[in-house]
Every structure is written in C-alpha cells, then in structure tokens.
PDBQT receptor file of N, H, CA, C and O in Angstrom, charges set to zero:
ATOM      1  N   MET A   1      -9.396  -3.946  14.527  1.00  0.00    +0.000 N 
ATOM      2  CA  MET A   1      -9.313  -3.244  13.246  1.00  0.00    +0.000 C 
ATOM      3  C   MET A   1      -8.519  -1.929  13.488  1.00  0.00    +0.000 C 
ATOM      4  O   MET A   1      -8.672  -1.279  14.523  1.00  0.00    +0.000 OA
ATOM      5  N   THR A   2      -7.720  -1.584  12.561  1.00  0.00    +0.000 N 
ATOM      6  H   THR A   2      -7.596  -2.111  11.720  1.00  0.00    +0.000 HD
ATOM      7  CA  THR A   2      -6.932  -0.384  12.598  1.00  0.00    +0.000 C 
ATOM      8  C   THR A   2      -7.768   0.888  12.263  1.00  0.00    +0.000 C 
ATOM      9  O   THR A   2      -8.438   0.886  11.231  1.00  0.00    +0.000 OA
ATOM     10  N   ALA A   3      -7.761   1.968  13.082  1.00  0.00    +0.000 N 
ATOM     11  H   ALA A   3      -7.217   1.970  13.921  1.00  0.00    +0.000 HD
ATOM     12  CA  ALA A   3      -8.468   3.098  12.813  1.00  0.00    +0.000 C 
ATOM     13  C   ALA A   3      -7.931   3.792  11.620  1.00  0.00    +0.000 C 
ATOM     14  O   ALA A   3      -6.716   3.745  11.429  1.00  0.00    +0.000 OA
ATOM     15  N   LEU A   4      -8.710   4.441  10.783  1.00  0.00    +0.000 N 
ATOM     16  H   LEU A   4      -9.697   4.480  10.939  1.00  0.00    +0.000 HD
ATOM     17  CA  LEU A   4      -8.303   5.242   9.682  1.00  0.00    +0.000 C 
ATOM     18  C   LEU A   4      -7.823   6.549  10.190  1.00  0.00    +0.000 C 
ATOM     19  O   LEU A   4      -8.449   7.152  11.062  1.00  0.00    +0.000 OA
ATOM     20  N   VAL A   5      -6.687   7.020   9.648  1.00  0.00    +0.000 N 
ATOM     21  H   VAL A   5      -6.179   6.531   8.940  1.00  0.00    +0.000 HD
ATOM     22  CA  VAL A   5      -6.101   8.224   9.989  1.00  0.00    +0.000 C 
ATOM     23  C   VAL A   5      -6.001   9.078   8.634  1.00  0.00    +0.000 C 
ATOM     24  O   VAL A   5      -5.400   8.630   7.657  1.00  0.00    +0.000 OA
ATOM     25  N   ALA A   6      -6.559  10.200   8.634  1.00  0.00    +0.000 N 
ATOM     26  H   ALA A   6      -7.047  10.563   9.428  1.00  0.00    +0.000 HD
ATOM     27  CA  ALA A   6      -6.549  10.975   7.396  1.00  0.00    +0.000 C 
ATOM     28  C   ALA A   6      -5.135  11.750   7.300  1.00  0.00    +0.000 C 
ATOM     29  O   ALA A   6      -4.636  12.341   8.257  1.00  0.00    +0.000 OA
ATOM     30  N   LYS A   7      -4.607  11.676   6.122  1.00  0.00    +0.000 N 
ATOM     31  H   LYS A   7      -5.013  11.196   5.344  1.00  0.00    +0.000 HD
ATOM     32  CA  LYS A   7      -3.344  12.426   5.793  1.00  0.00    +0.000 C 
ATOM     33  C   LYS A   7      -3.663  13.503   4.715  1.00  0.00    +0.000 C 
ATOM     34  O   LYS A   7      -4.589  13.356   3.918  1.00  0.00    +0.000 OA
ATOM     35  N   THR A   8      -2.894  14.533   4.729  1.00  0.00    +0.000 N 
ATOM     36  H   THR A   8      -2.141  14.652   5.376  1.00  0.00    +0.000 HD
ATOM     37  CA  THR A   8      -2.992  15.483   3.670  1.00  0.00    +0.000 C 
ATOM     38  C   THR A   8      -2.477  14.869   2.347  1.00  0.00    +0.000 C 
ATOM     39  O   THR A   8      -1.830  13.823   2.395  1.00  0.00    +0.000 OA
ATOM     40  N   ILE A   9      -2.728  15.452   1.213  1.00  0.00    +0.000 N 
ATOM     41  H   ILE A   9      -3.254  16.302   1.173  1.00  0.00    +0.000 HD
ATOM     42  CA  ILE A   9      -2.296  14.946  -0.042  1.00  0.00    +0.000 C 
ATOM     43  C   ILE A   9      -0.736  14.885   0.037  1.00  0.00    +0.000 C 
ATOM     44  O   ILE A   9      -0.177  13.838  -0.288  1.00  0.00    +0.000 OA
ATOM     45  N   PRO A  10      -0.037  15.925   0.442  1.00  0.00    +0.000 N 
ATOM     46  CA  PRO A  10       1.433  15.783   0.428  1.00  0.00    +0.000 C 
ATOM     47  C   PRO A  10       1.948  14.619   1.351  1.00  0.00    +0.000 C 
ATOM     48  O   PRO A  10       2.874  13.884   1.007  1.00  0.00    +0.000 OA
ATOM     49  N   GLU A  11       1.287  14.506   2.541  1.00  0.00    +0.000 N 
ATOM     50  H   GLU A  11       0.535  15.103   2.820  1.00  0.00    +0.000 HD
ATOM     51  CA  GLU A  11       1.656  13.394   3.407  1.00  0.00    +0.000 C 
ATOM     52  C   GLU A  11       1.359  12.046   2.794  1.00  0.00    +0.000 C 
ATOM     53  O   GLU A  11       2.152  11.111   2.906  1.00  0.00    +0.000 OA
ATOM     54  N   GLY A  12       0.212  11.948   2.145  1.00  0.00    +0.000 N 
ATOM     55  H   GLY A  12      -0.433  12.707   2.054  1.00  0.00    +0.000 HD
ATOM     56  CA  GLY A  12      -0.107  10.641   1.453  1.00  0.00    +0.000 C 
ATOM     57  C   GLY A  12       0.885  10.366   0.384  1.00  0.00    +0.000 C 
ATOM     58  O   GLY A  12       1.217   9.196   0.191  1.00  0.00    +0.000 OA
ATOM     59  N   ALA A  13       1.387  11.311  -0.322  1.00  0.00    +0.000 N 
ATOM     60  H   ALA A  13       1.118  12.261  -0.165  1.00  0.00    +0.000 HD
ATOM     61  CA  ALA A  13       2.263  11.072  -1.468  1.00  0.00    +0.000 C 
ATOM     62  C   ALA A  13       3.658  10.989  -1.039  1.00  0.00    +0.000 C 
ATOM     63  O   ALA A  13       4.449  10.528  -1.862  1.00  0.00    +0.000 OA
ATOM     64  N   ALA A  14       4.090  11.346   0.079  1.00  0.00    +0.000 N 
ATOM     65  H   ALA A  14       3.447  11.721   0.747  1.00  0.00    +0.000 HD
ATOM     66  CA  ALA A  14       5.476  11.395   0.555  1.00  0.00    +0.000 C 
ATOM     67  C   ALA A  14       6.221  10.106   0.437  1.00  0.00    +0.000 C 
ATOM     68  O   ALA A  14       7.351  10.112  -0.051  1.00  0.00    +0.000 OA
ATOM     69  N   THR A  15       5.670   9.012   0.848  1.00  0.00    +0.000 N 
ATOM     70  H   THR A  15       4.752   9.006   1.244  1.00  0.00    +0.000 HD
ATOM     71  CA  THR A  15       6.369   7.754   0.820  1.00  0.00    +0.000 C 
ATOM     72  C   THR A  15       6.581   7.270  -0.705  1.00  0.00    +0.000 C 
ATOM     73  O   THR A  15       7.654   6.791  -1.068  1.00  0.00    +0.000 OA
ATOM     74  N   SER A  16       5.572   7.418  -1.497  1.00  0.00    +0.000 N 
ATOM     75  H   SER A  16       4.699   7.807  -1.202  1.00  0.00    +0.000 HD
ATOM     76  CA  SER A  16       5.730   7.002  -2.896  1.00  0.00    +0.000 C 
ATOM     77  C   SER A  16       6.771   7.913  -3.605  1.00  0.00    +0.000 C 
ATOM     78  O   SER A  16       7.546   7.408  -4.417  1.00  0.00    +0.000 OA
ATOM     79  N   CYS A  17       6.807   9.146  -3.343  1.00  0.00    +0.000 N 
ATOM     80  H   CYS A  17       6.177   9.556  -2.684  1.00  0.00    +0.000 HD
ATOM     81  CA  CYS A  17       7.817  10.042  -3.976  1.00  0.00    +0.000 C 
ATOM     82  C   CYS A  17       9.249   9.641  -3.417  1.00  0.00    +0.000 C 
ATOM     83  O   CYS A  17      10.224   9.554  -4.163  1.00  0.00    +0.000 OA
ATOM     84  N   TYR A  18       9.305   9.411  -2.094  1.00  0.00    +0.000 N 
ATOM     85  H   TYR A  18       8.513   9.482  -1.487  1.00  0.00    +0.000 HD
ATOM     86  CA  TYR A  18      10.553   9.015  -1.540  1.00  0.00    +0.000 C 
ATOM     87  C   TYR A  18      11.095   7.742  -2.153  1.00  0.00    +0.000 C 
ATOM     88  O   TYR A  18      12.261   7.676  -2.542  1.00  0.00    +0.000 OA
ATOM     89  N   VAL A  19      10.270   6.761  -2.237  1.00  0.00    +0.000 N 
ATOM     90  H   VAL A  19       9.323   6.814  -1.921  1.00  0.00    +0.000 HD
ATOM     91  CA  VAL A  19      10.761   5.430  -2.944  1.00  0.00    +0.000 C 
ATOM     92  C   VAL A  19      11.110   5.583  -4.356  1.00  0.00    +0.000 C 
ATOM     93  O   VAL A  19      12.000   4.902  -4.865  1.00  0.00    +0.000 OA
ATOM     94  N   ALA A  20      10.436   6.457  -5.007  1.00  0.00    +0.000 N 
ATOM     95  H   ALA A  20       9.713   7.011  -4.594  1.00  0.00    +0.000 HD
ATOM     96  CA  ALA A  20      10.634   6.682  -6.448  1.00  0.00    +0.000 C 
ATOM     97  C   ALA A  20      11.936   7.445  -6.700  1.00  0.00    +0.000 C 
ATOM     98  O   ALA A  20      12.598   7.204  -7.710  1.00  0.00    +0.000 OA
ATOM     99  N   ALA A  21      12.330   8.394  -5.769  1.00  0.00    +0.000 N 
ATOM    100  H   ALA A  21      11.792   8.589  -4.949  1.00  0.00    +0.000 HD
ATOM    101  CA  ALA A  21      13.330   9.315  -6.033  1.00  0.00    +0.000 C 
ATOM    102  C   ALA A  21      14.547   9.256  -5.230  1.00  0.00    +0.000 C 
ATOM    103  O   ALA A  21      15.573   9.801  -5.637  1.00  0.00    +0.000 OA
ATOM    104  N   SER A  22      14.505   8.617  -4.088  1.00  0.00    +0.000 N 
ATOM    105  H   SER A  22      13.671   8.175  -3.757  1.00  0.00    +0.000 HD
ATOM    106  CA  SER A  22      15.644   8.586  -3.119  1.00  0.00    +0.000 C 
ATOM    107  C   SER A  22      16.712   7.616  -3.510  1.00  0.00    +0.000 C 
ATOM    108  O   SER A  22      16.440   6.442  -3.763  1.00  0.00    +0.000 OA
ATOM    109  N   PRO A  23      18.002   8.127  -3.566  1.00  0.00    +0.000 N 
ATOM    110  CA  PRO A  23      19.062   7.140  -3.795  1.00  0.00    +0.000 C 
ATOM    111  C   PRO A  23      19.311   6.263  -2.662  1.00  0.00    +0.000 C 
ATOM    112  O   PRO A  23      20.031   5.275  -2.803  1.00  0.00    +0.000 OA
ATOM    113  N   LEU A  24      18.751   6.562  -1.512  1.00  0.00    +0.000 N 
ATOM    114  H   LEU A  24      18.167   7.365  -1.398  1.00  0.00    +0.000 HD
ATOM    115  CA  LEU A  24      18.948   5.723  -0.284  1.00  0.00    +0.000 C 
ATOM    116  C   LEU A  24      18.234   4.369  -0.405  1.00  0.00    +0.000 C 
ATOM    117  O   LEU A  24      18.608   3.401   0.257  1.00  0.00    +0.000 OA
ATOM    118  N   VAL A  25      17.182   4.313  -1.273  1.00  0.00    +0.000 N 
ATOM    119  H   VAL A  25      16.878   5.100  -1.810  1.00  0.00    +0.000 HD
ATOM    120  CA  VAL A  25      16.551   3.057  -1.408  1.00  0.00    +0.000 C 
ATOM    121  C   VAL A  25      16.747   2.439  -2.833  1.00  0.00    +0.000 C 
ATOM    122  O   VAL A  25      16.029   1.515  -3.216  1.00  0.00    +0.000 OA
ATOM    123  N   GLU A  26      17.695   2.953  -3.574  1.00  0.00    +0.000 N 
ATOM    124  H   GLU A  26      18.277   3.704  -3.264  1.00  0.00    +0.000 HD
ATOM    125  CA  GLU A  26      18.029   2.445  -4.830  1.00  0.00    +0.000 C 
ATOM    126  C   GLU A  26      18.465   0.951  -4.685  1.00  0.00    +0.000 C 
ATOM    127  O   GLU A  26      19.240   0.586  -3.801  1.00  0.00    +0.000 OA
ATOM    128  N   GLY A  27      17.912   0.106  -5.618  1.00  0.00    +0.000 N 
ATOM    129  H   GLY A  27      17.282   0.402  -6.336  1.00  0.00    +0.000 HD
ATOM    130  CA  GLY A  27      18.322  -1.340  -5.525  1.00  0.00    +0.000 C 
ATOM    131  C   GLY A  27      17.412  -2.135  -4.639  1.00  0.00    +0.000 C 
ATOM    132  O   GLY A  27      17.378  -3.361  -4.743  1.00  0.00    +0.000 OA
ATOM    133  N   LEU A  28      16.671  -1.489  -3.770  1.00  0.00    +0.000 N 
ATOM    134  H   LEU A  28      16.699  -0.493  -3.685  1.00  0.00    +0.000 HD
ATOM    135  CA  LEU A  28      15.717  -2.254  -2.854  1.00  0.00    +0.000 C 
ATOM    136  C   LEU A  28      14.525  -2.754  -3.664  1.00  0.00    +0.000 C 
ATOM    137  O   LEU A  28      13.988  -1.965  -4.442  1.00  0.00    +0.000 OA
ATOM    138  N   SER A  29      14.099  -3.916  -3.554  1.00  0.00    +0.000 N 
ATOM    139  H   SER A  29      14.535  -4.557  -2.923  1.00  0.00    +0.000 HD
ATOM    140  CA  SER A  29      12.966  -4.435  -4.298  1.00  0.00    +0.000 C 
ATOM    141  C   SER A  29      12.239  -5.375  -3.364  1.00  0.00    +0.000 C 
ATOM    142  O   SER A  29      12.813  -6.127  -2.577  1.00  0.00    +0.000 OA
ATOM    143  N   GLY A  30      10.924  -5.273  -3.513  1.00  0.00    +0.000 N 
ATOM    144  H   GLY A  30      10.457  -4.662  -4.153  1.00  0.00    +0.000 HD
ATOM    145  CA  GLY A  30       9.987  -6.092  -2.717  1.00  0.00    +0.000 C 
ATOM    146  C   GLY A  30       9.767  -5.670  -1.295  1.00  0.00    +0.000 C 
ATOM    147  O   GLY A  30       9.196  -6.446  -0.529  1.00  0.00    +0.000 OA
ATOM    148  N   GLN A  31      10.152  -4.574  -0.917  1.00  0.00    +0.000 N 
ATOM    149  H   GLN A  31      10.616  -3.943  -1.539  1.00  0.00    +0.000 HD
ATOM    150  CA  GLN A  31       9.998  -4.063   0.441  1.00  0.00    +0.000 C 
ATOM    151  C   GLN A  31       8.727  -3.296   0.577  1.00  0.00    +0.000 C 
ATOM    152  O   GLN A  31       8.247  -2.713  -0.395  1.00  0.00    +0.000 OA
ATOM    153  N   TYR A  32       8.180  -3.278   1.729  1.00  0.00    +0.000 N 
ATOM    154  H   TYR A  32       8.570  -3.752   2.518  1.00  0.00    +0.000 HD
ATOM    155  CA  TYR A  32       6.945  -2.482   2.051  1.00  0.00    +0.000 C 
ATOM    156  C   TYR A  32       7.419  -1.253   2.764  1.00  0.00    +0.000 C 
ATOM    157  O   TYR A  32       8.239  -1.369   3.675  1.00  0.00    +0.000 OA
ATOM    158  N   PHE A  33       6.931  -0.024   2.388  1.00  0.00    +0.000 N 
ATOM    159  H   PHE A  33       6.265   0.071   1.648  1.00  0.00    +0.000 HD
ATOM    160  CA  PHE A  33       7.272   1.178   3.022  1.00  0.00    +0.000 C 
ATOM    161  C   PHE A  33       6.125   1.870   3.643  1.00  0.00    +0.000 C 
ATOM    162  O   PHE A  33       5.034   1.890   3.073  1.00  0.00    +0.000 OA
ATOM    163  N   SER A  34       6.324   2.448   4.802  1.00  0.00    +0.000 N 
ATOM    164  H   SER A  34       7.210   2.432   5.265  1.00  0.00    +0.000 HD
ATOM    165  CA  SER A  34       5.225   3.273   5.405  1.00  0.00    +0.000 C 
ATOM    166  C   SER A  34       5.936   4.434   6.045  1.00  0.00    +0.000 C 
ATOM    167  O   SER A  34       6.917   4.230   6.760  1.00  0.00    +0.000 OA
ATOM    168  N   ASP A  35       5.480   5.645   5.814  1.00  0.00    +0.000 N 
ATOM    169  H   ASP A  35       4.683   5.811   5.233  1.00  0.00    +0.000 HD
ATOM    170  CA  ASP A  35       6.047   6.856   6.342  1.00  0.00    +0.000 C 
ATOM    171  C   ASP A  35       7.575   6.897   5.971  1.00  0.00    +0.000 C 
ATOM    172  O   ASP A  35       8.420   7.194   6.816  1.00  0.00    +0.000 OA
ATOM    173  N   CYS A  36       7.884   6.593   4.699  1.00  0.00    +0.000 N 
ATOM    174  H   CYS A  36       7.197   6.352   4.014  1.00  0.00    +0.000 HD
ATOM    175  CA  CYS A  36       9.265   6.749   4.256  1.00  0.00    +0.000 C 
ATOM    176  C   CYS A  36      10.250   5.805   4.996  1.00  0.00    +0.000 C 
ATOM    177  O   CYS A  36      11.456   6.053   5.016  1.00  0.00    +0.000 OA
ATOM    178  N   ASN A  37       9.721   4.734   5.594  1.00  0.00    +0.000 N 
ATOM    179  H   ASN A  37       8.741   4.532   5.577  1.00  0.00    +0.000 HD
ATOM    180  CA  ASN A  37      10.662   3.747   6.220  1.00  0.00    +0.000 C 
ATOM    181  C   ASN A  37      10.237   2.401   5.794  1.00  0.00    +0.000 C 
ATOM    182  O   ASN A  37       9.062   2.173   5.509  1.00  0.00    +0.000 OA
ATOM    183  N   ILE A  38      11.152   1.511   5.744  1.00  0.00    +0.000 N 
ATOM    184  H   ILE A  38      12.107   1.696   5.976  1.00  0.00    +0.000 HD
ATOM    185  CA  ILE A  38      10.762  -0.023   5.621  1.00  0.00    +0.000 C 
ATOM    186  C   ILE A  38      10.020  -0.399   6.827  1.00  0.00    +0.000 C 
ATOM    187  O   ILE A  38      10.391  -0.114   7.966  1.00  0.00    +0.000 OA
ATOM    188  N   ALA A  39       8.798  -1.146   6.491  1.00  0.00    +0.000 N 
ATOM    189  H   ALA A  39       8.497  -1.377   5.566  1.00  0.00    +0.000 HD
ATOM    190  CA  ALA A  39       7.931  -1.455   7.588  1.00  0.00    +0.000 C 
ATOM    191  C   ALA A  39       7.415  -2.896   7.337  1.00  0.00    +0.000 C 
ATOM    192  O   ALA A  39       7.473  -3.431   6.230  1.00  0.00    +0.000 OA
ATOM    193  N   LYS A  40       6.925  -3.463   8.405  1.00  0.00    +0.000 N 
ATOM    194  H   LYS A  40       6.877  -3.029   9.304  1.00  0.00    +0.000 HD
ATOM    195  CA  LYS A  40       6.263  -4.801   8.228  1.00  0.00    +0.000 C 
ATOM    196  C   LYS A  40       4.838  -4.623   7.928  1.00  0.00    +0.000 C 
ATOM    197  O   LYS A  40       4.154  -3.908   8.661  1.00  0.00    +0.000 OA
ATOM    198  N   PRO A  41       4.309  -5.252   6.846  1.00  0.00    +0.000 N 
ATOM    199  CA  PRO A  41       2.971  -5.103   6.480  1.00  0.00    +0.000 C 
ATOM    200  C   PRO A  41       2.062  -5.879   7.538  1.00  0.00    +0.000 C 
ATOM    201  O   PRO A  41       2.555  -6.796   8.195  1.00  0.00    +0.000 OA
ATOM    202  N   ARG A  42       0.840  -5.532   7.681  1.00  0.00    +0.000 N 
ATOM    203  H   ARG A  42       0.440  -4.787   7.147  1.00  0.00    +0.000 HD
ATOM    204  CA  ARG A  42      -0.091  -6.302   8.530  1.00  0.00    +0.000 C 
ATOM    205  C   ARG A  42      -0.244  -7.715   8.041  1.00  0.00    +0.000 C 
ATOM    206  O   ARG A  42      -0.176  -7.986   6.842  1.00  0.00    +0.000 OA
ATOM    207  N   ALA A  43      -0.457  -8.636   9.000  1.00  0.00    +0.000 N 
ATOM    208  H   ALA A  43      -0.513  -8.416   9.974  1.00  0.00    +0.000 HD
ATOM    209  CA  ALA A  43      -0.538 -10.050   8.664  1.00  0.00    +0.000 C 
ATOM    210  C   ALA A  43      -1.595 -10.435   7.615  1.00  0.00    +0.000 C 
ATOM    211  O   ALA A  43      -1.436 -11.363   6.821  1.00  0.00    +0.000 OA
ATOM    212  N   ASP A  44      -2.678  -9.659   7.670  1.00  0.00    +0.000 N 
ATOM    213  H   ASP A  44      -2.807  -8.905   8.315  1.00  0.00    +0.000 HD
ATOM    214  CA  ASP A  44      -3.794  -9.987   6.715  1.00  0.00    +0.000 C 
ATOM    215  C   ASP A  44      -3.564  -9.553   5.270  1.00  0.00    +0.000 C 
ATOM    216  O   ASP A  44      -4.387  -9.761   4.379  1.00  0.00    +0.000 OA
ATOM    217  N   THR A  45      -2.400  -8.938   5.092  1.00  0.00    +0.000 N 
ATOM    218  H   THR A  45      -1.730  -8.769   5.815  1.00  0.00    +0.000 HD
ATOM    219  CA  THR A  45      -2.145  -8.562   3.681  1.00  0.00    +0.000 C 
ATOM    220  C   THR A  45      -1.691  -9.761   2.838  1.00  0.00    +0.000 C 
ATOM    221  O   THR A  45      -1.535  -9.655   1.622  1.00  0.00    +0.000 OA
ATOM    222  N   ASP A  46      -1.488 -10.876   3.490  1.00  0.00    +0.000 N 
ATOM    223  H   ASP A  46      -1.614 -10.963   4.479  1.00  0.00    +0.000 HD
ATOM    224  CA  ASP A  46      -1.005 -12.004   2.783  1.00  0.00    +0.000 C 
ATOM    225  C   ASP A  46      -2.118 -13.118   2.808  1.00  0.00    +0.000 C 
ATOM    226  O   ASP A  46      -1.794 -14.298   2.676  1.00  0.00    +0.000 OA
ATOM    227  N   ASP A  47      -3.401 -12.749   2.975  1.00  0.00    +0.000 N 
ATOM    228  H   ASP A  47      -3.664 -11.790   3.083  1.00  0.00    +0.000 HD
ATOM    229  CA  ASP A  47      -4.543 -13.641   3.085  1.00  0.00    +0.000 C 
ATOM    230  C   ASP A  47      -5.139 -13.768   1.701  1.00  0.00    +0.000 C 
ATOM    231  O   ASP A  47      -5.718 -12.804   1.200  1.00  0.00    +0.000 OA
ATOM    232  N   PRO A  48      -5.013 -14.974   1.034  1.00  0.00    +0.000 N 
ATOM    233  CA  PRO A  48      -5.556 -15.193  -0.258  1.00  0.00    +0.000 C 
ATOM    234  C   PRO A  48      -7.123 -14.966  -0.241  1.00  0.00    +0.000 C 
ATOM    235  O   PRO A  48      -7.632 -14.407  -1.212  1.00  0.00    +0.000 OA
ATOM    236  N   ALA A  49      -7.865 -15.354   0.766  1.00  0.00    +0.000 N 
ATOM    237  H   ALA A  49      -7.451 -15.808   1.555  1.00  0.00    +0.000 HD
ATOM    238  CA  ALA A  49      -9.271 -15.114   0.727  1.00  0.00    +0.000 C 
ATOM    239  C   ALA A  49      -9.692 -13.690   0.668  1.00  0.00    +0.000 C 
ATOM    240  O   ALA A  49     -10.605 -13.304  -0.061  1.00  0.00    +0.000 OA
ATOM    241  N   LEU A  50      -8.991 -12.904   1.469  1.00  0.00    +0.000 N 
ATOM    242  H   LEU A  50      -8.249 -13.217   2.062  1.00  0.00    +0.000 HD
ATOM    243  CA  LEU A  50      -9.151 -11.425   1.421  1.00  0.00    +0.000 C 
ATOM    244  C   LEU A  50      -8.867 -10.827   0.066  1.00  0.00    +0.000 C 
ATOM    245  O   LEU A  50      -9.577  -9.961  -0.444  1.00  0.00    +0.000 OA
ATOM    246  N   ALA A  51      -7.728 -11.368  -0.515  1.00  0.00    +0.000 N 
ATOM    247  H   ALA A  51      -7.151 -12.072  -0.101  1.00  0.00    +0.000 HD
ATOM    248  CA  ALA A  51      -7.330 -10.860  -1.857  1.00  0.00    +0.000 C 
ATOM    249  C   ALA A  51      -8.311 -11.211  -2.890  1.00  0.00    +0.000 C 
ATOM    250  O   ALA A  51      -8.501 -10.431  -3.824  1.00  0.00    +0.000 OA
ATOM    251  N   ALA A  52      -8.946 -12.314  -2.802  1.00  0.00    +0.000 N 
ATOM    252  H   ALA A  52      -8.792 -12.947  -2.043  1.00  0.00    +0.000 HD
ATOM    253  CA  ALA A  52      -9.980 -12.782  -3.762  1.00  0.00    +0.000 C 
ATOM    254  C   ALA A  52     -11.235 -11.848  -3.571  1.00  0.00    +0.000 C 
ATOM    255  O   ALA A  52     -11.811 -11.365  -4.546  1.00  0.00    +0.000 OA
ATOM    256  N   ARG A  53     -11.590 -11.641  -2.416  1.00  0.00    +0.000 N 
ATOM    257  H   ARG A  53     -11.122 -12.034  -1.624  1.00  0.00    +0.000 HD
ATOM    258  CA  ARG A  53     -12.719 -10.773  -2.056  1.00  0.00    +0.000 C 
ATOM    259  C   ARG A  53     -12.542  -9.316  -2.548  1.00  0.00    +0.000 C 
ATOM    260  O   ARG A  53     -13.462  -8.682  -3.065  1.00  0.00    +0.000 OA
ATOM    261  N   LEU A  54     -11.343  -8.848  -2.358  1.00  0.00    +0.000 N 
ATOM    262  H   LEU A  54     -10.596  -9.363  -1.938  1.00  0.00    +0.000 HD
ATOM    263  CA  LEU A  54     -11.029  -7.444  -2.817  1.00  0.00    +0.000 C 
ATOM    264  C   LEU A  54     -11.092  -7.367  -4.334  1.00  0.00    +0.000 C 
ATOM    265  O   LEU A  54     -11.538  -6.361  -4.884  1.00  0.00    +0.000 OA
ATOM    266  N   TRP A  55     -10.659  -8.395  -4.999  1.00  0.00    +0.000 N 
ATOM    267  H   TRP A  55     -10.297  -9.213  -4.552  1.00  0.00    +0.000 HD
ATOM    268  CA  TRP A  55     -10.721  -8.507  -6.452  1.00  0.00    +0.000 C 
ATOM    269  C   TRP A  55     -12.169  -8.488  -6.947  1.00  0.00    +0.000 C 
ATOM    270  O   TRP A  55     -12.501  -7.765  -7.886  1.00  0.00    +0.000 OA
ATOM    271  N   GLU A  56     -13.039  -9.299  -6.300  1.00  0.00    +0.000 N 
ATOM    272  H   GLU A  56     -12.769  -9.887  -5.537  1.00  0.00    +0.000 HD
ATOM    273  CA  GLU A  56     -14.384  -9.295  -6.621  1.00  0.00    +0.000 C 
ATOM    274  C   GLU A  56     -15.139  -8.016  -6.481  1.00  0.00    +0.000 C 
ATOM    275  O   GLU A  56     -15.947  -7.609  -7.316  1.00  0.00    +0.000 OA
ATOM    276  N   LEU A  57     -14.809  -7.378  -5.317  1.00  0.00    +0.000 N 
ATOM    277  H   LEU A  57     -14.153  -7.708  -4.639  1.00  0.00    +0.000 HD
ATOM    278  CA  LEU A  57     -15.387  -6.075  -5.043  1.00  0.00    +0.000 C 
ATOM    279  C   LEU A  57     -14.918  -5.026  -6.006  1.00  0.00    +0.000 C 
ATOM    280  O   LEU A  57     -15.682  -4.152  -6.417  1.00  0.00    +0.000 OA
ATOM    281  N   SER A  58     -13.653  -5.113  -6.369  1.00  0.00    +0.000 N 
ATOM    282  H   SER A  58     -13.033  -5.823  -6.035  1.00  0.00    +0.000 HD
ATOM    283  CA  SER A  58     -13.212  -4.189  -7.400  1.00  0.00    +0.000 C 
ATOM    284  C   SER A  58     -13.815  -4.311  -8.756  1.00  0.00    +0.000 C 
ATOM    285  O   SER A  58     -14.100  -3.319  -9.426  1.00  0.00    +0.000 OA
ATOM    286  N   GLU A  59     -14.012  -5.563  -9.164  1.00  0.00    +0.000 N 
ATOM    287  H   GLU A  59     -13.781  -6.369  -8.619  1.00  0.00    +0.000 HD
ATOM    288  CA  GLU A  59     -14.701  -5.837 -10.405  1.00  0.00    +0.000 C 
ATOM    289  C   GLU A  59     -16.130  -5.219 -10.347  1.00  0.00    +0.000 C 
ATOM    290  O   GLU A  59     -16.569  -4.569 -11.296  1.00  0.00    +0.000 OA
ATOM    291  N   THR A  60     -16.847  -5.439  -9.203  1.00  0.00    +0.000 N 
ATOM    292  H   THR A  60     -16.490  -5.966  -8.432  1.00  0.00    +0.000 HD
ATOM    293  CA  THR A  60     -18.218  -4.939  -9.088  1.00  0.00    +0.000 C 
ATOM    294  C   THR A  60     -18.238  -3.402  -9.212  1.00  0.00    +0.000 C 
ATOM    295  O   THR A  60     -19.055  -2.789  -9.898  1.00  0.00    +0.000 OA
ATOM    296  N   ILE A  61     -17.272  -2.851  -8.491  1.00  0.00    +0.000 N 
ATOM    297  H   ILE A  61     -16.608  -3.349  -7.933  1.00  0.00    +0.000 HD
ATOM    298  CA  ILE A  61     -17.230  -1.318  -8.422  1.00  0.00    +0.000 C 
ATOM    299  C   ILE A  61     -16.874  -0.741  -9.806  1.00  0.00    +0.000 C 
ATOM    300  O   ILE A  61     -17.399   0.292 -10.222  1.00  0.00    +0.000 OA
ATOM    301  N   ALA A  62     -15.942  -1.463 -10.519  1.00  0.00    +0.000 N 
ATOM    302  H   ALA A  62     -15.516  -2.302 -10.181  1.00  0.00    +0.000 HD
ATOM    303  CA  ALA A  62     -15.467  -0.917 -11.840  1.00  0.00    +0.000 C 
ATOM    304  C   ALA A  62     -16.511  -1.346 -12.959  1.00  0.00    +0.000 C 
ATOM    305  O   ALA A  62     -16.433  -0.909 -14.107  1.00  0.00    +0.000 OA
ATOM    306  N   GLY A  63     -17.457  -2.200 -12.555  1.00  0.00    +0.000 N 
ATOM    307  H   GLY A  63     -17.521  -2.555 -11.622  1.00  0.00    +0.000 HD
ATOM    308  CA  GLY A  63     -18.545  -2.436 -13.575  1.00  0.00    +0.000 C 
ATOM    309  C   GLY A  63     -18.056  -3.499 -14.597  1.00  0.00    +0.000 C 
ATOM    310  O   GLY A  63     -18.652  -3.621 -15.667  1.00  0.00    +0.000 OA
ATOM    311  N   SER A  64     -16.949  -4.293 -14.280  1.00  0.00    +0.000 N 
ATOM    312  H   SER A  64     -16.465  -4.194 -13.410  1.00  0.00    +0.000 HD
ATOM    313  CA  SER A  64     -16.457  -5.284 -15.260  1.00  0.00    +0.000 C 
ATOM    314  C   SER A  64     -17.167  -6.628 -15.116  1.00  0.00    +0.000 C 
ATOM    315  O   SER A  64     -16.825  -7.543 -15.865  1.00  0.00    +0.000 OA
ATOM    316  N   VAL A  65     -18.092  -6.810 -14.244  1.00  0.00    +0.000 N 
ATOM    317  H   VAL A  65     -18.369  -6.066 -13.636  1.00  0.00    +0.000 HD
ATOM    318  CA  VAL A  65     -18.710  -8.059 -14.079  1.00  0.00    +0.000 C 
ATOM    319  C   VAL A  65     -19.880  -8.144 -14.962  1.00  0.00    +0.000 C 
ATOM    320  O   VAL A  65     -20.571  -9.163 -14.975  1.00  0.00    +0.000 OA
TER     321      VAL A  65
C-alpha cells in the first residue's frame, strides 16, 4: 500500500490548476496527471470491483442508501 503524503492546499491544487490553465496541455484528453506531469495511474485504478465498492461506500457516507 502506498503511504499517504500530506500536501499543502496550494500543492494539492497545483496540478488541477495547471491542467485547467496551461497552454502546454491544450488538446490533451484522457491523460492522468500527477505533480503537473503526465503519469501512469496505479494498476488498481482500473479494478471494477474496487470501483463498485467505492461507489457503495460513497452512497453510504452521503446517506443516499
């Protein structure tokens, strides 16, 4: 399991702001970015069973069940 690393609010927002505003990534679609660079997502991000479990937990936490 990957250890959690805390980022400051500006550090956490940097990649989203970069992708939203930088002309260097204009026209790119479907890419995963980490720390303002195109990156390969973890293998478990494409696991349908984990996605279903996350959905179930989200519904429970949000109170929509």
